[in-house]
C-alpha positions as CSV (number, residue, x, y, z in Angstrom):
1,N,-22.0,0.3,-24.8
2,S,-19.5,3.2,-25.4
3,S,-21.5,5.9,-23.7
4,S,-21.5,4.3,-20.2
5,Q,-18.8,5.3,-17.8
6,L,-17.4,2.2,-15.9
7,S,-14.6,3.8,-13.8
8,S,-15.2,3.6,-10.1
9,L,-15.6,6.8,-8.0
10,P,-15.2,5.0,-4.7
11,L,-12.0,3.4,-6.0
12,Q,-10.7,6.8,-7.2
13,I,-11.4,8.4,-3.8
14,L,-9.7,5.4,-2.0
15,F,-6.6,5.9,-4.2
16,Y,-6.5,9.5,-3.1
17,V,-7.0,8.7,0.6
18,N,-4.4,5.9,0.4
19,G,-1.9,8.2,-1.2
20,I,-2.2,10.7,1.6
21,Y,-2.3,8.0,4.3
22,Y,0.8,6.3,2.8
23,I,2.8,9.5,3.2
24,F,1.8,9.6,6.9
25,Y,2.4,5.9,7.3
26,F,5.9,6.1,5.7
27,L,7.0,9.1,7.9
28,A,5.6,7.6,11.1
29,T,7.1,4.2,10.4
30,L,10.5,5.7,9.6
31,A,10.3,7.9,12.7
32,M,9.5,4.8,14.8
33,I,12.4,2.8,13.3
34,I,14.8,5.6,14.2
35,Y,13.2,5.8,17.7
36,K,13.5,2.1,18.2
37,S,17.2,2.1,17.0
38,Q,17.9,4.8,19.7
39,V,15.9,3.4,22.6
40,F,16.2,-0.3,22.2
41,S,19.4,-2.4,21.6
42,Y,18.7,-2.7,17.9
43,P,21.2,-5.2,16.3
44,D,23.0,-3.4,13.5
45,D,22.3,-6.2,11.0
46,F,18.6,-5.9,11.6
47,L,18.2,-2.2,11.1
48,A,19.1,-2.3,7.4
49,P,16.5,-4.9,6.4
50,D,13.7,-3.1,8.3
51,L,14.7,0.2,6.6
52,A,15.0,-1.6,3.2
53,V,11.5,-3.0,3.5
54,L,10.1,0.4,4.2
55,F,11.9,2.0,1.3
56,L,11.1,-0.8,-1.1
57,M,7.4,-0.4,0.0
58,A,7.6,3.3,-0.8
59,M,9.0,2.5,-4.3
60,L,6.2,0.1,-4.9
61,E,3.5,2.5,-3.7
62,V,4.2,5.1,-6.5
63,P,3.6,2.8,-9.5
64,R,0.9,1.0,-7.6
65,L,-1.2,4.1,-7.1
66,Y,-0.3,5.6,-10.5
67,L,-1.3,2.4,-12.4
68,G,-4.5,2.1,-10.3
69,V,-5.6,5.7,-10.9
70,K,-4.7,5.5,-14.6
71,G,-6.3,2.1,-15.0
72,N,-9.5,3.2,-13.3
73,L,-9.8,6.5,-15.2
74,T,-9.0,5.0,-18.6
75,E,-11.0,1.8,-17.8
76,G,-7.9,-0.1,-18.6
77,E,-8.0,-3.6,-17.0
78,A,-4.3,-4.2,-17.7
79,A,-3.1,-1.2,-15.7
80,L,-5.6,-1.9,-12.9
81,G,-4.4,-5.6,-12.9
82,L,-0.8,-4.5,-12.6
83,S,-1.7,-2.2,-9.7
84,L,-3.5,-5.2,-8.1
85,G,-0.3,-7.3,-8.5
86,L,1.8,-4.5,-6.9
87,T,-0.7,-4.4,-4.0
88,V,0.1,-8.1,-3.3
89,G,3.8,-7.1,-2.9
90,S,2.8,-4.2,-0.7
91,V,0.7,-6.4,1.5
92,V,3.6,-8.8,2.0
93,L,5.9,-5.9,3.0
94,A,3.3,-4.5,5.4
95,L,2.9,-8.0,6.9
96,Y,6.7,-8.1,7.4
97,L,6.5,-4.7,9.2
98,L,3.5,-6.0,11.3
99,L,4.8,-9.4,12.2
100,W,8.6,-9.8,11.6
101,Q,10.4,-6.5,12.0
102,T,12.9,-6.4,14.9
103,Y,10.6,-4.5,17.3
104,V,6.9,-4.1,16.8
105,L,5.2,-1.4,18.9
106,W,1.4,-0.9,19.3
107,A,1.7,2.0,16.9
108,D,3.1,-0.3,14.3
109,V,0.1,-2.6,14.8
110,V,-2.4,0.3,14.4
111,L,-0.6,1.8,11.3
112,N,-0.3,-1.6,9.6
113,A,-3.8,-2.7,10.4
114,L,-5.2,0.5,8.8
115,L,-2.9,0.1,5.8
116,L,-3.8,-3.6,5.3
117,S,-7.6,-2.7,5.7
118,A,-7.2,0.0,3.0
119,Y,-5.4,-2.5,0.7
120,G,-8.1,-5.0,1.2
121,L,-10.9,-2.6,0.4
122,E,-9.0,-1.2,-2.5
123,S,-8.3,-4.7,-3.9
124,G,-12.0,-5.6,-3.7
125,L,-12.9,-2.5,-5.6
126,K,-10.2,-3.1,-8.2
127,V,-11.5,-6.6,-8.9
128,T,-15.0,-5.3,-9.2
129,A,-13.8,-2.5,-11.6
130,I,-11.8,-4.9,-13.7
131,A,-14.8,-7.2,-14.0
132,A,-16.9,-4.2,-15.1
133,F,-14.3,-3.2,-17.7
134,V,-14.0,-6.7,-19.1
135,S,-17.7,-7.4,-19.4
C-alpha cells in the first residue's frame, strides 16, 4: 500500500524534544563535572574518563538522532535500526554517568533518569515504527 504514510509523528516529536533536552543535559552535566572537580577532591585520573564518556555520548547523539529522524521520515527500517543500536550505546554511557562516575549528585540522578526515560520511550516507538515499515 504505497499511499499510506507509516512514519510516526510521536516519534518525530520525541526526536525533536530529545535533541533539545540533550543539549541541556550535556551542558548541565559538563558544568557539574567542572563543579565537582573544583569542590571535591577529584582524583586526576578519574576526571578524564568522566569527561570522555560525556563527549563520546555527545558524538553518538548526533548520528543517533539524525539516523532516527531520517529513518522515520523516509520509512527506512535500516536507518531506524542503526539509530536504535546507537541508543543502546547511549544508554550504557548514561548508566555510567548515573551509577559509576566519580561523584554522583542528586542532579545527576534526575538528569539521567529523564534521559533514560526518553531513550526508553523513543526505543519503544522505534521498534513499533520499524515493525510498521517492514510489514
